[in-house]
C-alpha positions as CSV (number, residue, x, y, z in Angstrom):
1,X,81.0,119.1,107.1
2,X,84.6,118.2,107.7
3,X,86.7,116.4,105.0
4,X,87.3,113.2,105.7
5,X,90.9,111.6,105.4
6,X,91.3,109.8,102.2
7,X,92.4,106.2,102.7
8,X,96.3,105.6,103.6
9,X,96.3,101.9,102.5
10,X,97.8,103.3,99.4
11,X,100.6,105.6,100.3
12,X,99.6,107.8,98.0
13,X,98.4,111.0,100.2
14,X,101.7,112.7,101.4
15,X,101.3,115.7,103.9
16,X,101.3,119.0,101.2
17,X,104.3,121.1,101.5
18,X,106.9,118.5,102.6
19,X,110.6,118.7,101.0
20,X,112.2,116.2,99.0
21,X,113.3,113.5,101.4
22,X,111.5,114.8,104.2
23,X,109.4,112.3,106.1
24,X,105.8,112.2,106.6
25,X,104.8,111.7,110.1
26,X,101.6,112.0,111.5
27,X,99.6,110.8,114.3
28,X,95.6,110.0,115.2
29,X,94.4,109.1,118.5
30,X,91.4,106.8,119.2
31,X,89.3,106.3,121.6
32,X,90.9,105.5,125.3
33,X,90.1,102.8,127.6
34,X,91.0,101.5,130.9
35,X,93.0,98.5,131.8
36,X,92.5,96.5,135.0
37,X,96.1,94.9,135.9
38,X,98.4,94.4,138.9
39,X,100.1,97.8,139.8
40,X,104.3,98.0,139.2
41,X,105.0,99.0,142.4
42,X,102.7,98.4,145.0
43,X,101.6,95.1,143.6
44,X,97.8,94.9,143.9
45,X,95.6,95.1,141.4
46,X,94.9,98.6,139.8
47,X,93.2,100.2,137.1
48,X,95.4,102.6,134.4
49,X,94.5,104.0,131.0
50,X,95.3,103.5,127.9
51,X,95.7,105.8,124.8
52,X,96.0,104.4,121.6
53,X,97.1,106.3,118.4
54,X,97.6,105.3,114.6
55,X,101.2,106.5,113.4
56,X,101.5,107.4,109.6
57,X,104.7,107.4,108.7
58,X,105.4,107.9,105.1
59,X,104.2,105.1,103.0
60,X,103.3,102.8,106.1
61,X,101.1,103.2,109.2
62,X,100.6,101.1,112.4
63,X,98.6,101.1,115.7
64,X,100.2,102.2,118.7
65,X,99.2,101.8,122.4
66,X,101.0,104.1,125.3
67,X,99.7,104.4,128.8
68,X,100.3,108.5,130.4
69,X,103.3,108.1,132.3
70,X,104.9,106.5,129.1
71,X,104.0,110.2,127.0
72,X,105.7,111.7,130.3
73,X,109.0,109.9,130.3
74,X,109.1,110.9,126.6
75,X,108.7,114.5,126.9
76,X,110.8,114.4,130.0
77,X,113.9,113.1,127.5
78,X,113.3,115.2,124.9
79,X,113.5,118.4,127.7
80,X,116.7,117.1,128.7
81,X,117.8,116.3,125.3
82,X,116.8,119.9,123.8
83,X,117.4,121.7,127.3
84,X,120.3,123.7,125.8
85,X,119.1,124.2,122.7
86,X,117.2,127.8,122.6
87,X,115.9,127.4,119.1
88,X,113.9,124.2,120.1
89,X,110.5,125.1,121.8
90,X,108.4,121.6,122.6
91,X,104.8,122.0,123.0
92,X,103.3,122.2,126.2
93,X,102.9,118.3,128.2
94,X,99.9,118.3,129.6
95,X,99.9,118.4,133.5
96,X,99.8,115.2,135.6
97,X,96.8,114.9,138.3
98,X,97.3,112.7,141.1
99,X,93.9,112.2,141.8
100,X,91.1,111.4,139.4
101,X,93.2,110.2,136.8
102,X,90.4,107.6,136.1
103,X,87.6,109.8,135.2
104,X,86.1,110.3,131.9
105,X,86.3,113.8,131.9
106,X,90.2,113.7,132.7
107,X,90.9,110.9,130.3
108,X,89.1,112.9,127.4
109,X,91.0,116.2,128.3
110,X,94.2,114.1,128.7
111,X,93.3,112.6,125.0
112,X,93.1,115.6,123.7
113,X,96.1,117.1,125.1
114,X,98.5,114.3,124.3
115,X,97.3,114.4,120.5
116,X,97.9,118.3,120.4
117,X,101.4,117.7,121.8
118,X,102.3,114.6,119.6
119,X,101.0,116.5,116.2
120,X,103.0,119.2,117.3
121,X,106.1,117.1,117.7
122,X,105.7,115.2,115.1
123,X,105.4,118.3,112.4
124,X,108.8,119.5,113.7
125,X,111.3,118.4,111.2
126,X,114.1,118.4,113.5
127,X,112.6,117.0,117.0
128,X,111.6,114.5,114.4
129,X,115.4,113.4,114.1
130,X,115.4,112.5,117.8
131,X,115.8,109.1,118.2
132,X,114.4,108.6,121.6
133,X,111.2,110.0,119.5
134,X,111.9,107.7,116.4
135,X,111.9,104.8,119.2
136,X,109.1,105.9,121.2
137,X,106.9,105.8,117.8
138,X,108.9,102.4,116.6
139,X,109.5,104.2,113.3
140,X,111.0,101.5,111.1
141,X,114.3,102.9,110.8
142,X,115.0,102.1,114.9
143,X,114.1,98.4,114.5
144,X,116.8,95.6,113.9
145,X,116.4,93.1,111.7
């Protein structure tokens, strides 16, 4: 039987092995769901999947929701930012599918792949310094007043 994550409410549970002053960043995905709405480009009612997740940042945590395209845009921005840096190895981003993006099997597969991708990024101290990533996760240091 797996060990359950202790309550994060009190902020007493930090990831083991962190250096002094290093941010503790973790990401936990929840069950994705489909949303009906107006398509941004074609002006007809369409459906898309939302991937909710929890960000744990030091002693705080908050809920977020993003579409697959939001994660894809983040990956493109990080690729662009680190393309010239040979020491930075970004995790593989899930492949974009043109058809069947609302199938339950694909949604489940994408959720697992996105979670793996985000967890790999969150533990990379160097990549976590990227403003584009911190803005994506809405870390407190990116919010003004």
